[in-house]
Steps between C-alpha positions, in 0.01 A plus 500: 500500500153616399321280249352762267280242328277451805152641452272630772142617530322714758123463503259717694177351626296712257673326209762762419827337393860619482744278313871555555822324584564300813780530752567360842331167570264316269157412627146629550369698793204723582454806717400864514657730240616834641731773373766720658643823361826464694809557284747311720495245780380187326700278737338658805154499343513137390599390851233715667238267649227752421522369140411147608243357262558774240666543163711814511485702177760776485424808290864608474606352164852366567537257790800300618766751401677487837463126546439324830727517806607207716299377797789561740415541867555831676599420858460866601133481403394200702636237262252593226578501126655834413312575179160328519174550690429133569663162451381452143291647217140546615330616179329235288673624185652803331364689199731746319553663163873457443743266679864601539726205421832663589460677835771719647538575870779442749271291727342290223571125504233375257242616250134554576420205272733271700357615832141427397609166357678405824191590703251325269319821408374561143535829316382647171662779299450659162136595559331840493505580871349842430191333352480267799532788747230705326266202518565448872450872568166484321364172633700466821730216598404174330556132548721340240714207396862496386663210321858474380549217251796282418675600179316234295150578633232725352231687699149353487296814566162329478585251775663766716197728471278221632735450793489874577135472602603281794765731647461546875540852637811483724342760730248234601779282636711537814797676341637634829524148638717408200756777559511534879767317699394179672683551829642784704828659392713749697740773383693632798722809486520541879274803482296647783177468304332187364233485232279204421454495125182326384614343174225523239768480231755748627757655268851446633572873474245565775700276730820673389353842584416387853839337560677808365337700780619260768164330545482127572244319285290196586334384176188291555251326268200698383253300714682543832260595779514828689569316828805328354630824352461682831681213677822613328470838681554707185528878496297511181337297225538542125247345260669439165406520137369196317283373215130454440172610654552634854160373613619140475749552786249463780750376761736788433212749516391361837855517640548858380165600654638400841858619451410849377331569834807406703824576316652731234420360158606578145355356179639491148292438185284193575563577867321832453189331363509241780519779761200675343298177497595431861330823608189446290578687178457341158730431204438459128690393190645773279434484127865447403687576821801718573831357380786738436783695661349846451164492678424821694389486864366824646532556875166647608661649811794685347374511136841372391498254212742207497599281205459133588527147367173310506376152422145435612174372352273602788424825680311626806152646459546850640135543596511195726787651701251747649350223713839409648763665724725516192536799272650551154859622518614485136307495173602441140450830310444306177186311601440625858534149648622449857879456521548521876302485823565572866318449827349811655639433847731195495856450362370314195554593135538337160583594141390339177836537323847356565714740706791253488541609135634190333483590223382857502547842661615528861277800573316335788745268673468745791181310585719230653659772715153615599412144600818472706432829679143389568628183666761690701236744623268217597 
């Protein structure tokens, strides 16, 4: 049961403080503070590796009202957990306005508070998340520190503020190495096609989407060489989503540079940025990123606009694509950033959003069908 006497404090590196109540695990941790406007899907978002090193602040005011499902295995989906996007919570902590203490849903087995406690993740509620979001929209994502105290402890803001000056930007660390698998893993559905999935922090729903289409999956670590990947005789390669600065993944970039010349290739989120870098384009950090389930993506070929789920801090510099064999395929009508790219002559394409839609709209899951048809044609 939630101990309502626990206090918590969220401090931003510029000295801004938010004092609220603590839930989940006690303790102190630092990271990058980001916000998402998604109204549902907190279980999927918290287990998304793209949030590694970040505090997830949710703008929707009431969180936890449908509880947390079990981690049961779905044998029809490659033996992966049915309801989550990775094996455990990836976000550093959770920041919300109001915590539901009595969830109701047929699949719920525990509260959000209990889940965070079990996983050792701190959370803060009862703060003005609108004020926090406005600040992040003005100044951009910021480094911060979150501490949840035991019931008999009091926050020492002066000491915590001094500690804030020493916070290390998680984007300067090797986040992909932390979330990628350590050794090869196979998911076989006796299909005619086989994809090598370069795991930069893949969401399980991406694997599910491939298996659903009868595609065998060989999941390899992010730093696997192109020669080793080609030794598995795949019909295609998929470069997954993941956290952090894409430029730090030099081994993945080098492998993709070779693979994209020889075999059908698809990229998702971080995989899109890695593909662009592999061909000589550049990437940059967005002011506060795209994190929601209602981001528009405009197809420059058909002029059709799709509604997508996005979670990315970095984007491709469109001008630098002109010096490569890649061209913009989708853009975001809101800020005109690149949302998708494709090769001018080879079966290679990538999108910045999550077509596997977990959570989020299923408008673009046909991209997996496109990838399958591309492999069949090849």
